[in-house]
C-alpha positions as CSV (number, residue, x, y, z in Angstrom):
1,X,-6.1,-28.1,5.3
2,X,-3.8,-29.6,2.5
3,X,-0.7,-31.5,3.1
4,X,1.2,-29.0,0.9
5,X,4.1,-26.8,2.0
6,X,4.6,-23.2,0.9
7,X,7.9,-21.4,1.3
8,X,7.7,-17.6,1.6
9,X,10.7,-15.4,0.7
10,X,9.7,-11.8,1.4
11,X,12.2,-9.8,3.4
12,X,10.2,-6.8,4.7
13,X,7.1,-7.1,2.5
14,X,4.0,-6.6,4.6
15,X,1.8,-7.8,1.8
16,X,3.5,-11.2,1.6
17,X,3.6,-11.4,5.4
18,X,-0.2,-11.0,5.5
19,X,-0.5,-13.6,2.8
20,X,1.6,-16.1,4.8
21,X,-0.6,-15.5,7.9
22,X,-3.8,-16.3,5.9
23,X,-2.3,-19.5,4.4
24,X,-1.2,-20.9,7.8
25,X,-4.7,-22.1,8.3
26,X,-4.6,-24.1,5.0
27,X,-1.1,-25.5,4.7
28,X,2.4,-25.7,6.2
29,X,4.2,-22.3,5.8
30,X,7.9,-21.6,6.0
31,X,9.2,-18.0,6.1
32,X,12.9,-17.5,5.0
33,X,15.1,-14.6,3.8
34,X,17.0,-16.6,1.3
35,X,17.0,-20.0,-0.6
36,X,20.4,-20.5,0.9
37,X,18.8,-21.5,4.2
38,X,20.2,-24.9,5.1
39,X,17.1,-26.0,7.0
40,X,15.0,-26.1,3.8
41,X,14.3,-29.7,2.6
42,X,13.8,-29.3,-1.1
43,X,11.7,-32.4,-1.6
44,X,8.9,-31.2,0.8
45,X,8.4,-27.7,-0.8
46,X,5.4,-27.5,-3.2
47,X,5.4,-23.8,-3.9
48,X,7.6,-20.8,-3.4
49,X,6.2,-17.3,-3.0
50,X,8.8,-14.6,-3.4
51,X,9.1,-10.8,-3.2
52,X,10.5,-9.6,-6.5
53,X,12.6,-6.9,-4.9
54,X,14.3,-9.5,-2.7
55,X,15.1,-12.1,-5.4
56,X,16.1,-9.4,-8.0
57,X,19.0,-8.4,-5.7
58,X,20.0,-12.0,-4.9
59,X,22.5,-13.3,-7.6
60,X,22.3,-16.9,-6.3
61,X,18.5,-17.1,-6.3
62,X,18.0,-18.2,-9.9
63,X,20.7,-20.8,-10.1
64,X,19.6,-22.3,-6.8
65,X,16.0,-22.2,-7.8
66,X,16.7,-24.0,-11.1
67,X,19.0,-26.6,-9.5
68,X,17.0,-27.5,-6.4
69,X,13.4,-26.2,-6.8
70,X,12.7,-26.7,-10.6
71,X,9.6,-28.8,-9.7
72,X,8.0,-26.1,-7.6
73,X,5.6,-23.4,-8.7
74,X,6.9,-19.9,-8.1
75,X,4.6,-17.1,-7.3
76,X,6.4,-13.7,-7.7
77,X,4.9,-10.5,-6.3
78,X,6.2,-7.2,-7.4
79,X,5.3,-3.5,-6.6
80,X,3.6,-1.6,-9.3
81,X,6.6,0.7,-9.8
82,X,9.1,-2.1,-10.3
83,X,10.3,-2.9,-13.8
84,X,10.2,-6.6,-14.2
85,X,12.8,-8.7,-16.0
86,X,10.6,-11.7,-16.6
87,X,13.0,-13.4,-19.0
88,X,15.2,-14.5,-16.1
89,X,12.4,-16.8,-14.9
90,X,11.9,-18.7,-18.1
91,X,13.4,-21.9,-16.7
92,X,10.9,-21.9,-13.9
93,X,7.2,-22.7,-13.6
94,X,6.0,-19.2,-12.5
95,X,3.1,-16.8,-12.1
96,X,3.6,-13.1,-11.5
97,X,1.3,-10.8,-9.6
98,X,2.0,-7.0,-9.7
99,X,0.5,-4.7,-7.1
100,X,-2.2,-3.5,-6.7
101,X,-3.7,-6.9,-6.0
102,X,-5.4,-8.0,-2.8
103,X,-4.2,-10.5,-0.3
104,X,-7.4,-12.5,-1.0
105,X,-6.7,-12.7,-4.7
106,X,-3.1,-14.0,-4.2
107,X,-4.0,-16.5,-1.4
108,X,-7.0,-17.8,-3.2
109,X,-4.9,-18.4,-6.3
110,X,-2.2,-20.2,-4.2
111,X,-4.7,-22.4,-2.4
112,X,-6.5,-23.4,-5.6
113,X,-3.2,-24.4,-7.2
114,X,-2.3,-26.4,-4.2
115,X,-5.6,-28.2,-4.1
116,X,-5.3,-28.9,-7.8
117,X,-2.1,-30.7,-7.0
118,X,0.6,-28.7,-8.8
119,X,3.2,-31.1,-7.7
120,X,1.4,-34.4,-6.9
121,X,4.0,-36.5,-8.7
122,X,7.2,-34.6,-8.6
123,X,9.5,-37.1,-10.5
124,X,6.8,-37.9,-13.0
125,X,6.5,-34.2,-13.8
126,X,10.2,-34.0,-14.6
127,X,9.8,-36.9,-17.1
128,X,6.6,-35.7,-18.7
129,X,6.6,-32.0,-18.6
130,X,10.2,-30.9,-19.1
131,X,10.4,-31.5,-22.9
132,X,7.2,-29.5,-23.3
133,X,8.5,-26.7,-21.1
134,X,11.7,-26.6,-23.1
135,X,9.8,-26.4,-26.4
136,X,7.5,-23.7,-24.9
137,X,10.6,-21.6,-24.0
138,X,12.1,-22.0,-27.5
139,X,8.8,-21.2,-29.1
140,X,8.6,-18.0,-27.0
141,X,12.1,-17.0,-28.0
142,X,11.4,-17.6,-31.7
143,X,8.2,-15.5,-31.5
144,X,10.3,-12.5,-30.4
145,X,13.4,-13.1,-32.6
146,X,11.7,-14.1,-35.8
147,X,7.9,-13.8,-35.9
148,X,7.7,-15.0,-39.5
149,X,9.5,-18.3,-38.7
150,X,7.2,-18.6,-35.6
151,X,4.1,-18.2,-37.7
152,X,5.2,-20.8,-40.2
153,X,5.6,-23.3,-37.4
154,X,2.1,-22.5,-36.0
155,X,0.6,-23.0,-39.4
156,X,2.4,-26.2,-40.1
157,X,1.3,-27.6,-36.8
158,X,-2.3,-27.0,-37.9
159,X,-1.9,-29.3,-40.9
160,X,0.0,-31.9,-38.8
161,X,-3.0,-31.9,-36.4
162,X,-5.3,-32.6,-39.3
163,X,-3.2,-35.5,-40.6
164,X,-3.1,-37.1,-37.1
165,X,-6.8,-36.7,-36.6
166,X,-7.9,-38.0,-40.1
167,X,-5.5,-41.0,-40.1
168,X,-6.2,-41.7,-36.4
169,X,-2.4,-41.7,-35.6
170,X,-1.0,-41.6,-32.1
171,X,-1.0,-37.9,-31.2
172,X,2.6,-37.6,-29.9
173,X,4.0,-34.3,-28.5
174,X,7.1,-34.8,-30.7
175,X,5.1,-34.2,-33.9
176,X,3.7,-30.9,-32.6
177,X,7.0,-29.8,-31.1
178,X,8.8,-30.5,-34.4
179,X,6.2,-28.5,-36.4
180,X,6.3,-25.5,-34.0
181,X,10.1,-25.5,-34.1
182,X,10.4,-26.5,-37.8
183,X,11.9,-23.2,-38.8
184,X,14.0,-22.4,-35.7
185,X,17.0,-22.6,-38.0
186,X,15.7,-19.5,-39.7
187,X,16.4,-17.2,-36.7
188,X,19.0,-15.3,-38.8
189,X,17.2,-15.5,-42.1
190,X,15.4,-12.3,-43.3
191,X,11.6,-12.4,-43.2
192,X,11.2,-11.7,-46.9
193,X,13.5,-14.6,-47.8
194,X,11.4,-17.0,-45.7
195,X,8.1,-15.8,-47.2
196,X,9.4,-15.9,-50.8
197,X,11.1,-19.3,-50.4
198,X,7.9,-20.9,-48.9
199,X,5.7,-19.5,-51.6
200,X,8.2,-20.6,-54.3
201,X,8.9,-17.1,-55.6
202,X,12.2,-16.0,-57.1
203,X,15.0,-15.4,-54.6
204,X,18.7,-14.9,-55.3
205,X,21.1,-17.8,-55.0
206,X,22.6,-16.6,-51.7
207,X,19.1,-16.3,-50.1
208,X,18.1,-19.7,-51.5
209,X,21.1,-21.3,-49.8
210,X,20.4,-19.5,-46.5
211,X,16.9,-20.9,-46.4
212,X,17.9,-24.3,-47.6
213,X,20.3,-24.7,-44.6
214,X,17.6,-24.0,-42.0
215,X,16.8,-27.6,-41.4
216,X,20.4,-28.5,-40.7
217,X,20.9,-25.5,-38.5
218,X,17.7,-26.3,-36.6
219,X,18.7,-29.9,-36.0
220,X,22.1,-28.8,-34.8
221,X,20.5,-26.4,-32.3
222,X,18.0,-28.9,-31.0
223,X,20.6,-31.7,-30.8
224,X,22.2,-29.8,-27.9
225,X,19.1,-30.0,-25.8
226,X,18.4,-33.0,-23.7
227,X,15.1,-34.9,-24.4
228,X,14.6,-33.3,-27.8
229,X,16.6,-35.9,-29.9
230,X,13.6,-37.1,-31.9
231,X,12.3,-33.6,-32.4
232,X,15.8,-32.5,-33.7
233,X,15.9,-35.5,-36.1
234,X,12.4,-34.7,-37.4
235,X,13.3,-31.0,-38.0
236,X,16.5,-32.1,-39.8
237,X,14.7,-34.5,-42.1
238,X,11.6,-32.5,-42.9
239,X,12.6,-31.9,-46.5
240,X,13.6,-35.6,-47.2
241,X,11.6,-37.3,-49.9
242,X,9.3,-40.1,-48.8
243,X,11.2,-42.8,-50.8
244,X,14.5,-41.9,-49.2
245,X,13.6,-43.0,-45.7
246,X,15.1,-46.4,-44.7
247,X,13.4,-49.1,-42.7
248,X,16.0,-48.5,-39.9
249,X,14.7,-45.0,-39.2
250,X,12.6,-44.6,-36.0
251,X,8.8,-44.6,-36.9
252,X,8.3,-41.5,-34.8
253,X,11.1,-39.7,-36.7
254,X,10.1,-40.8,-40.2
255,X,6.3,-40.3,-39.5
256,X,7.0,-36.8,-38.1
257,X,9.2,-35.8,-41.0
258,X,6.8,-37.1,-43.6
259,X,4.0,-35.1,-42.0
260,X,6.1,-31.9,-42.1
261,X,6.8,-32.5,-45.8
262,X,3.1,-32.8,-46.6
263,X,2.3,-29.9,-44.2
264,X,4.9,-27.7,-46.1
265,X,3.2,-28.5,-49.4
266,X,-0.2,-27.6,-48.1
267,X,1.2,-24.4,-46.5
268,X,2.7,-23.3,-49.8
269,X,-0.4,-24.1,-51.9
270,X,-3.6,-24.0,-49.8
271,X,-4.8,-20.6,-50.9
272,X,-4.1,-21.2,-54.5
273,X,-7.1,-21.7,-56.8
274,X,-5.5,-24.8,-58.4
275,X,-4.7,-26.6,-55.1
276,X,-6.6,-29.8,-56.0
277,X,-5.0,-29.9,-59.5
278,X,-1.6,-29.5,-57.9
279,X,-2.3,-32.4,-55.5
280,X,-3.7,-34.5,-58.3
281,X,-0.5,-33.9,-60.3
282,X,1.7,-34.9,-57.4
283,X,-0.3,-38.1,-56.7
284,X,-0.2,-39.1,-60.4
285,X,3.5,-38.4,-60.9
286,X,4.3,-41.1,-58.3
287,X,7.8,-39.8,-57.8
288,X,7.9,-40.9,-54.1
289,X,8.3,-37.3,-52.9
290,X,5.4,-37.3,-50.4
291,X,3.6,-39.9,-48.2
292,X,0.6,-40.4,-50.4
293,X,-1.6,-41.5,-47.6
294,X,-0.9,-38.3,-45.7
295,X,-1.4,-36.2,-48.8
296,X,-4.7,-37.9,-49.6
297,X,-6.1,-36.5,-46.4
298,X,-6.3,-33.1,-48.1
299,X,-7.9,-34.2,-51.4
300,X,-11.0,-31.9,-51.8
301,X,-10.0,-30.2,-48.6
302,X,-11.0,-26.6,-49.1
303,X,-9.6,-23.8,-47.0
304,X,-11.1,-20.4,-47.7
305,X,-9.8,-17.2,-46.1
306,X,-12.5,-15.7,-43.9
307,X,-13.4,-12.0,-43.8
308,X,-11.4,-10.5,-40.9
309,X,-11.8,-7.5,-38.6
310,X,-9.7,-5.9,-35.9
311,X,-10.9,-5.6,-32.4
312,X,-9.5,-5.1,-28.8
313,X,-10.0,-7.8,-26.3
314,X,-8.9,-8.7,-22.7
315,X,-6.3,-11.5,-22.3
316,X,-9.0,-14.0,-21.1
317,X,-11.0,-13.4,-24.3
318,X,-8.1,-14.3,-26.7
319,X,-8.4,-17.6,-28.7
320,X,-6.1,-19.6,-31.0
321,X,-5.8,-18.4,-34.6
322,X,-6.3,-14.8,-33.7
323,X,-3.4,-12.6,-34.9
324,X,-1.8,-9.9,-32.8
325,X,-2.2,-6.6,-34.6
326,X,0.3,-4.9,-32.2
327,X,3.0,-6.0,-29.8
328,X,1.9,-7.1,-26.3
329,X,3.6,-5.4,-23.4
330,X,3.3,-5.6,-19.6
331,X,2.4,-2.6,-17.5
332,X,6.1,-1.7,-17.1
333,X,6.7,-1.6,-20.8
334,X,8.4,-4.9,-21.2
335,X,7.8,-6.7,-24.6
336,X,6.0,-10.0,-24.0
337,X,5.0,-10.9,-27.6
338,X,5.7,-9.4,-31.0
339,X,3.0,-8.0,-33.2
340,X,1.9,-10.1,-36.2
341,X,2.0,-13.4,-34.4
342,X,-0.8,-16.0,-34.9
343,X,-1.8,-17.2,-31.4
344,X,-2.0,-20.9,-30.5
345,X,-2.5,-22.8,-27.3
346,X,1.2,-22.6,-26.3
347,X,1.6,-18.9,-26.9
348,X,-1.7,-18.2,-25.1
349,X,-0.5,-20.3,-22.1
350,X,2.7,-18.3,-22.0
351,X,0.8,-15.0,-22.1
352,X,-1.5,-16.1,-19.3
353,X,1.5,-16.5,-17.1
354,X,1.6,-12.7,-17.0
355,X,-2.1,-12.4,-16.5
356,X,-1.8,-9.9,-13.6
357,X,0.7,-7.7,-15.5
358,X,-0.3,-7.7,-19.1
359,X,-1.3,-4.3,-20.5
360,X,-4.9,-4.6,-21.8
361,X,-6.8,-4.4,-24.0
362,X,-4.9,-6.3,-26.7
363,X,-5.6,-5.5,-30.3
364,X,-6.1,-8.6,-32.5
365,X,-7.3,-9.6,-36.0
366,X,-9.9,-12.4,-36.0
367,X,-12.2,-13.9,-38.6
368,X,-15.9,-13.3,-38.9
369,X,-16.5,-17.0,-38.6
370,X,-14.5,-17.2,-35.4
371,X,-16.3,-14.3,-33.9
372,X,-19.7,-15.7,-34.9
373,X,-18.9,-19.1,-33.4
374,X,-17.7,-17.4,-30.2
375,X,-20.8,-15.3,-30.0
376,X,-22.9,-18.5,-30.2
């Protein structure tokens, strides 16, 4: 038996009543009809298991859950005929099960999560995990609102990861968060304008100005979010030339912005035949535009597009760098992720939160190389 406490909120649900009976042998169980119950001690609750039909009709549930139980894992169980509004739970750490599932499946999942120590260090989790969860939410919103801006961030993060690895830099979450959200200021920018601006093709003056403003807009948006100050500053300075940074700037901010500047150069040029010549010209010109040490990482770095094919896979078979050929929906028809997105670890983690409700199979485009490696 664990020292954990599970709170059940299920109204008249026989399924959740049966789950609570099974779990009584493994942990402390409370059964309530509302989170308004005064006898609940927030600090001692590790997990809340709720009937979707009960909480969907409770206008105070979400605000109270976010205010008092933000450190708990929420397990939400819904009938198969219910149309879920999963967006309302984005501020919570949650997992959804949609019937038909068995009591054993749900209780086994709950028990494993408790044993794994979902909430071993409650206050530490607030400090360490909250910025990541905020970025994950923004990343998810961007994927739905502007898939092109989302994809650019995923690709920039790939180059940032290479720089960090090759130069043996401290692998800070701020660097990855800034890369993934680097184009969040493009939410209202048309897809073609983003693509043409990045690839340095001709765009009209109005479109050019719209794209040029995205770093400032992105910084303004992120500045309003607690704990993302450095990320906001990196996003705002991502186009600044290397020789324009002052010694007073935070090393995290200047390093992150300089990586994004180099990553943007690579993203715009890495499929071009004269990539190495372009890099050589930049290095020889010595105009102080790029951090040379970071740019040197990619000298003779050859990226070749692999042959690709389209296949249909189950959620558990998806891997980073696969591209969604079609939108992903849940069984009730709710859009979970737009088509055309390149998957990464964060988007996969978000999809797996809906593992019991995702409509499968999922059609993706993947490379021959990736498929061969997976097969091995």
